[in-house]
LODREN-516533 format. One record per residue (C-alpha): x, y, z. Coordinates in nm, 3 decimals. Example, Ala and Ser with C-alpha at 12.3 -4.5 7.8 and 13.67 -1.06 7.14 Angstrom:
2
       u       v       w
   1.230  -0.450   0.780
   1.367  -0.106   0.714
***
This chain:
399
       u       v       w
  -4.110   5.196  -2.075
  -4.361   4.951  -1.860
  -4.312   4.579  -1.982
  -4.605   4.449  -2.065
  -4.670   4.147  -1.902
  -4.846   3.813  -2.046
  -5.220   3.773  -1.861
  -5.292   3.484  -1.671
  -5.515   3.293  -1.724
  -5.393   3.215  -2.070
  -5.634   3.107  -2.346
  -5.630   2.747  -2.432
  -5.578   2.673  -2.841
  -5.909   2.572  -3.030
  -5.744   2.343  -3.218
  -5.640   2.179  -2.941
  -5.858   2.190  -2.605
  -5.683   1.869  -2.437
  -5.326   2.080  -2.416
  -5.213   2.355  -2.200
  -5.233   2.740  -2.408
  -4.942   2.735  -2.620
  -4.839   3.068  -2.490
  -4.716   2.859  -2.150
  -4.439   2.718  -2.400
  -4.317   3.078  -2.508
  -4.276   3.227  -2.122
  -3.958   3.150  -1.881
  -3.964   2.901  -1.649
  -4.014   3.129  -1.428
  -4.147   3.485  -1.485
  -4.404   3.753  -1.390
  -4.788   3.766  -1.577
  -5.052   3.989  -1.486
  -5.364   3.831  -1.321
  -5.740   3.965  -1.271
  -5.643   4.280  -0.990
  -5.353   4.368  -1.139
  -5.087   4.198  -0.928
  -4.831   4.064  -1.089
  -4.682   3.658  -0.922
  -4.428   3.457  -1.061
  -4.570   3.220  -1.295
  -4.386   2.871  -1.230
  -4.382   2.595  -1.501
  -4.122   2.345  -1.467
  -4.180   2.026  -1.307
  -3.903   2.036  -1.075
  -3.948   2.336  -1.004
  -4.313   2.318  -0.880
  -4.232   2.064  -0.718
  -3.978   2.200  -0.502
  -4.195   2.531  -0.421
  -4.518   2.293  -0.345
  -4.248   2.042  -0.033
  -4.146   2.420   0.065
  -4.286   2.538   0.392
  -4.155   2.924   0.284
  -4.428   2.920  -0.006
  -4.749   2.958   0.214
  -5.101   2.831   0.104
  -5.277   3.045   0.375
  -5.519   3.286   0.126
  -5.515   3.615   0.375
  -5.145   3.630   0.335
  -5.065   3.975   0.176
  -4.966   3.901  -0.150
  -5.134   3.597  -0.211
  -5.290   3.570  -0.607
  -5.662   3.481  -0.584
  -5.763   3.297  -0.906
  -6.069   3.546  -0.922
  -6.289   3.829  -0.767
  -6.543   3.585  -0.623
  -6.313   3.342  -0.512
  -6.097   3.593  -0.316
  -6.425   3.712  -0.172
  -6.524   3.344  -0.090
  -6.212   3.229   0.045
  -6.219   3.558   0.285
  -6.534   3.403   0.456
  -6.453   3.065   0.397
  -6.208   2.910   0.580
  -6.057   2.517   0.454
  -5.773   2.301   0.595
  -5.670   2.332   0.186
  -5.595   2.707   0.239
  -5.407   2.644   0.578
  -5.021   2.604   0.671
  -4.916   2.373   0.942
  -4.976   2.312   1.189
  -5.371   2.387   1.196
  -5.380   2.236   0.829
  -5.222   1.906   0.942
  -5.492   1.918   1.259
  -5.770   1.937   1.046
  -5.667   1.700   0.757
  -5.531   1.465   1.017
  -5.926   1.419   1.164
  -5.985   1.349   0.760
  -5.739   1.096   0.650
  -5.825   0.764   0.752
  -6.196   0.805   0.539
  -5.958   0.828   0.279
  -5.682   0.543   0.362
  -5.676   0.305   0.053
  -5.780   0.024   0.266
  -6.129   0.209   0.319
  -6.123   0.350   0.019
  -6.101  -0.029  -0.139
  -6.353  -0.134   0.044
  -6.610   0.071  -0.118
  -6.474  -0.045  -0.484
  -6.766  -0.328  -0.522
  -7.030  -0.090  -0.417
  -6.859   0.179  -0.682
  -6.895  -0.086  -0.935
  -7.257  -0.178  -0.882
  -7.329   0.156  -0.880
  -7.106   0.219  -1.251
  -7.305  -0.088  -1.408
  -7.645   0.082  -1.297
  -7.587   0.388  -1.474
  -7.510   0.242  -1.766
  -7.804  -0.040  -1.763
  -7.996   0.340  -1.730
  -7.789   0.507  -2.027
  -7.809   0.191  -2.247
  -8.249   0.179  -2.185
  -8.285   0.519  -2.254
  -8.280   0.755  -2.554
  -8.031   0.781  -2.771
  -7.817   1.028  -2.809
  -7.709   1.092  -2.450
  -7.566   1.327  -2.249
  -7.247   1.140  -2.082
  -7.194   1.406  -1.859
  -7.590   1.436  -1.712
  -7.640   1.083  -1.728
  -7.311   0.915  -1.607
  -7.031   1.115  -1.532
  -7.209   1.347  -1.288
  -7.383   1.108  -1.141
  -7.077   0.827  -1.060
  -6.889   1.089  -0.800
  -7.191   1.249  -0.715
  -7.302   0.894  -0.544
  -6.999   0.829  -0.419
  -6.903   1.130  -0.215
  -7.265   1.126  -0.098
  -7.244   0.815   0.021
  -6.893   0.877   0.194
  -6.982   1.170   0.389
  -7.366   1.112   0.442
  -7.553   1.388   0.220
  -7.862   1.281   0.093
  -7.818   1.202  -0.308
  -8.176   1.338  -0.357
  -7.993   1.673  -0.290
  -7.760   1.643  -0.610
  -7.978   1.907  -0.818
  -7.899   2.149  -0.544
  -7.572   2.066  -0.438
  -7.426   2.054  -0.822
  -7.606   2.381  -0.906
  -7.435   2.556  -0.576
  -7.089   2.412  -0.700
  -7.149   2.554  -1.062
  -7.171   2.901  -0.944
  -6.944   2.863  -0.711
  -6.644   2.783  -0.958
  -6.738   2.981  -1.217
  -6.474   3.210  -1.326
  -6.663   3.531  -1.425
  -6.954   3.455  -1.157
  -7.036   3.809  -0.950
  -6.923   3.808  -0.602
  -7.251   3.852  -0.441
  -7.366   3.497  -0.640
  -7.094   3.334  -0.564
  -7.094   3.410  -0.202
  -7.496   3.340  -0.225
  -7.430   3.006  -0.329
  -7.186   2.919  -0.064
  -7.339   3.056   0.178
  -7.711   2.848   0.064
  -7.440   2.531   0.046
  -7.327   2.614   0.400
  -7.615   2.686   0.592
  -7.767   2.346   0.401
  -7.453   2.153   0.547
  -7.489   2.325   0.890
  -7.846   2.157   0.894
  -7.721   1.866   0.850
  -7.449   1.867   1.120
  -7.725   1.952   1.329
  -7.988   1.685   1.229
  -7.629   1.421   1.278
  -7.629   1.559   1.620
  -7.941   1.470   1.688
  -7.926   1.121   1.505
  -7.581   0.992   1.477
  -7.493   0.846   1.159
  -7.199   0.640   1.050
  -7.044   0.844   0.773
  -6.768   1.099   0.781
  -7.006   1.415   0.883
  -7.124   1.201   1.131
  -6.809   1.066   1.279
  -6.698   1.429   1.292
  -7.001   1.535   1.514
  -6.984   1.300   1.735
  -6.577   1.256   1.801
  -6.447   1.589   1.721
  -6.757   1.854   1.752
  -6.801   1.641   2.095
  -6.466   1.658   2.212
  -6.454   2.029   2.137
  -6.192   1.990   1.858
  -6.402   2.123   1.600
  -6.737   2.386   1.591
  -7.046   2.333   1.334
  -6.898   2.565   1.149
  -6.582   2.423   1.039
  -6.778   2.072   1.032
  -7.005   2.248   0.803
  -6.704   2.389   0.613
  -6.449   2.067   0.580
  -6.781   1.921   0.398
  -6.898   2.198   0.193
  -6.524   2.150   0.034
  -6.513   1.757   0.062
  -6.888   1.750  -0.140
  -6.729   2.030  -0.432
  -6.432   1.892  -0.454
  -6.585   1.521  -0.468
  -6.806   1.562  -0.754
  -6.701   1.805  -0.977
  -6.340   1.706  -1.025
  -6.405   1.337  -1.098
  -6.666   1.445  -1.297
  -6.497   1.649  -1.532
  -6.246   1.380  -1.545
  -6.447   1.078  -1.642
  -6.621   1.310  -1.930
  -6.302   1.472  -2.045
  -6.074   1.140  -2.017
  -6.340   0.973  -2.257
  -6.368   1.226  -2.519
  -5.913   1.201  -2.516
  -5.939   0.842  -2.477
  -6.294   0.880  -2.800
  -6.000   1.102  -3.019
  -5.745   0.872  -2.971
  -5.929   0.528  -3.059
  -5.571   0.313  -3.078
  -5.554   0.389  -2.687
  -5.954   0.359  -2.642
  -5.952   0.011  -2.818
  -5.619  -0.121  -2.549
  -5.842  -0.001  -2.263
  -6.174  -0.128  -2.399
  -6.034  -0.537  -2.488
  -5.775  -0.523  -2.142
  -5.895  -0.706  -1.846
  -5.548  -0.634  -1.675
  -5.625  -0.372  -1.372
  -5.280  -0.264  -1.389
  -5.321  -0.175  -1.779
  -5.636   0.046  -1.686
  -5.477   0.182  -1.391
  -5.191   0.319  -1.575
  -5.449   0.472  -1.817
  -5.583   0.654  -1.547
  -5.223   0.805  -1.431
  -5.192   0.865  -1.780
  -5.479   1.045  -1.829
  -5.477   1.291  -1.512
  -5.145   1.368  -1.633
  -5.213   1.458  -2.035
  -5.545   1.654  -1.910
  -5.488   1.819  -1.580
  -5.831   1.978  -1.518
  -5.713   2.231  -1.249
  -5.599   2.478  -1.519
  -5.561   2.812  -1.310
  -5.265   2.671  -1.093
  -5.198   2.609  -0.789
  -5.176   2.911  -0.579
  -4.845   3.057  -0.309
  -4.707   3.297  -0.163
  -4.383   3.359  -0.028
  -4.314   3.417   0.356
  -3.978   3.457   0.331
  -3.696   3.556   0.012
  -3.651   3.223  -0.195
  -3.446   3.141  -0.423
  -3.572   2.943  -0.697
  -3.410   2.802  -1.018
  -3.183   3.177  -1.006
  -3.423   3.361  -0.976
  -3.488   3.570  -0.641
  -3.814   3.571  -0.483
  -3.924   3.769  -0.219
  -4.090   3.731   0.046
  -4.487   3.894   0.009
  -4.500   3.764  -0.406
  -4.753   3.557  -0.520
  -4.659   3.237  -0.708
  -4.870   3.030  -0.975
  -4.786   2.682  -1.046
  -4.898   2.537  -1.360
  -4.946   2.201  -1.310
  -5.055   2.115  -1.654
  -4.767   2.294  -1.819
  -4.555   2.056  -1.553
  -4.723   1.788  -1.632
  -4.619   1.851  -2.029
  -4.260   1.925  -1.914
  -4.018   1.692  -2.159
  -3.792   1.684  -1.880
  -4.015   1.464  -1.667
  -4.254   1.292  -1.929
  -4.055   1.208  -2.254
  -4.280   1.277  -2.538
  -4.564   1.448  -2.324
  -4.755   1.578  -2.617
  -4.848   1.244  -2.699
  -5.144   1.035  -2.476
  -4.974   0.681  -2.433
  -5.139   0.440  -2.136
  -4.803   0.275  -2.122
  -4.676   0.558  -1.970
  -4.505   0.527  -1.627
  -4.695   0.850  -1.565
  -4.749   0.839  -1.131
  -4.514   1.083  -1.059
  -4.764   1.371  -1.250
  -4.858   1.699  -1.017
  -5.208   1.647  -1.118
  -5.295   1.592  -0.752
  -4.999   1.830  -0.621
  -4.738   1.763  -0.464
  -4.612   1.822  -0.035
  -4.847   1.810   0.296
  -5.145   2.021   0.026
  -5.145   1.683  -0.211
  -5.490   1.578  -0.267
  -5.661   1.387   0.009
  -5.908   1.238  -0.187
  -5.676   1.115  -0.454
  -5.718   0.721  -0.366
  -6.107   0.752  -0.386
  -6.067   0.932  -0.745
  -5.844   0.703  -0.868
  -6.053   0.432  -0.782
  -6.353   0.585  -0.921
  -6.147   0.644  -1.213
  -6.021   0.301  -1.230
  -6.382   0.152  -1.214
  -6.523   0.384  -1.487
  -6.271   0.324  -1.750
  -6.256  -0.042  -1.750
  -6.619  -0.052  -1.753
  -6.793   0.172  -1.934
  -6.629   0.137  -2.296
  -6.639  -0.271  -2.222
  -7.004  -0.224  -2.189
  -7.063  -0.009  -2.476
  -6.780  -0.117  -2.712
  -6.947   0.145  -2.972
  -6.986   0.425  -2.789
  -6.921   0.711  -2.981
  -6.938   1.106  -3.019
  -7.290   1.196  -3.154
  -7.154   1.587  -3.242
  -6.862   1.742  -3.421
  -6.572   1.754  -3.176
  -6.550   2.064  -3.276
  -6.903   2.146  -3.110
  -6.766   1.982  -2.771
  -6.870   2.302  -2.545
  -6.546   2.308  -2.356
  -6.498   2.459  -1.956
  -6.296   2.754  -2.044
  -6.502   2.929  -1.861
  -6.482   2.726  -1.518
  -6.208   2.693  -1.278
  -6.208   2.351  -1.326
  -6.178   2.250  -1.674
  -6.392   1.966  -1.872
  -6.684   1.988  -2.097
  -7.038   2.155  -2.012
  -7.190   1.849  -2.175
  -7.082   1.581  -2.434
  -7.353   1.398  -2.613
  -7.301   1.043  -2.700
  -7.425   0.723  -2.930
  -7.390   0.403  -2.996
***
């Protein structure tokens, strides 16, 4: 008799939407699951095993390799036509990544902190002057990282409705292949036009520097710059926006933790709260994907060349061997070793920027609006179970 394998991704429990799906606690640390196209990759839930695999170059991030476990049909189709360095292996990955690294160095990111603080304060001023209740997502959580990434890349913020709408179509899990590819091409075309404009009138921003340095030297093509920019634009606003809204909701549901964040003027406590919320919430909830390119034994299990691997980092971040009492939110926990940003050579390039933005937001919003609260029952909050990046579709709040 053929064994019936669990389906992945699994469904989060409605009563505990911050927690990973409960089925993840029932499977072995390394076990088979079935994904959307009938493939049966290995599911890896343990913290140590995930870090080992992410640091092992025998596991490839190249989604063109046979056996790579794509997230959805639309993502598979999109990534066959859209190549970014996160889906490349070294040395190609390292060459492309190096071209962007200087934009996200801690010193450069910290130089942006006063501007980000000004943006956050301005949006809070507008929020307080506007009607109540308000949707924290559209009024605050989405504009903050959109403004920041637009400034960093050199993308006009007035086009945010366009690129945000494209982004939603691209990351919607049940979107058709045709619409996801159309949204991707609309955004690529827009960015190619921007690259062409910066060729004619150079600018001192990330895209502008890629044009005047890498394009001029023949190291990148216009299409490659557009594809790099597309990745940075989507990742730079979608992920942080969801962490702002979801982190706020988690703190509202933990008022003792919220009070400590609100009352503290200690940057170290705020920074620690950011790390703990990243661990506790972990918005990448469809797993990080790899495929073995040679036979590898992990924790006594032989994973053969050509077999896919899904690393469920929300389970790794709730592994009690790495984080004692992992299901409790504790902003005093030393949690910076979490895997919310991945691990190894493919660890998130933009993590210094994301950390800085979240520190400014969490350190400002609740202090500026001390009576902030939900305007609807918690059970009515619309969570993003239908998206490849987890969060909330809207967050009605009042004060």
